[in-house]
C-alpha positions as CSV (number, residue, x, y, z in Angstrom):
1,M,33.2,19.6,12.7
2,V,36.6,18.4,11.4
3,L,37.4,21.9,10.1
4,G,36.5,23.4,13.5
5,F,38.8,21.0,15.3
6,L,41.6,21.6,12.8
7,G,41.1,25.3,13.1
8,F,41.3,25.1,16.9
9,L,44.5,23.0,16.7
10,V,46.1,25.6,14.3
11,W,45.1,28.4,16.7
12,W,46.4,26.4,19.7
13,I,49.7,25.2,18.2
14,K,51.2,28.1,16.5
15,D,53.8,26.2,14.5
16,V,54.4,27.0,10.8
17,P,55.0,23.4,9.5
18,F,51.9,22.2,11.4
19,T,49.8,25.0,9.8
20,I,51.1,24.1,6.3
21,I,50.2,20.4,6.9
22,V,46.6,21.3,8.1
23,V,46.1,23.6,5.1
24,G,47.2,20.8,2.8
25,V,44.8,18.3,4.5
26,V,41.9,20.7,4.2
27,L,42.6,21.3,0.5
28,L,42.7,17.6,-0.1
29,M,39.4,17.1,1.8
30,L,37.7,19.9,-0.2
31,Y,39.0,18.4,-3.5
32,D,37.7,14.9,-2.6
33,F,34.3,16.4,-1.5
34,V,33.9,18.3,-4.8
35,R,34.9,15.2,-6.9
36,T,32.4,13.1,-4.9
37,L,29.6,15.6,-5.6
38,R,30.4,15.7,-9.3
39,Y,31.1,12.0,-10.1
40,G,29.7,10.1,-7.1
41,D,31.5,7.3,-5.3
42,S,32.5,5.6,-8.5
43,G,35.1,8.3,-9.2
44,E,34.5,8.3,-12.9
45,G,35.7,11.4,-14.8
46,R,39.3,10.7,-15.7
């Protein structure tokens, strides 16, 4: 749902800096999601 909303905003607001920020936020969300799946909420692994 969040990705759909951000995708709509990127499509609606065709501004390069905004698009770069949205791509960065999505990458951070995916990174956090994968780490949570691997190590759980405790965040162990480092």
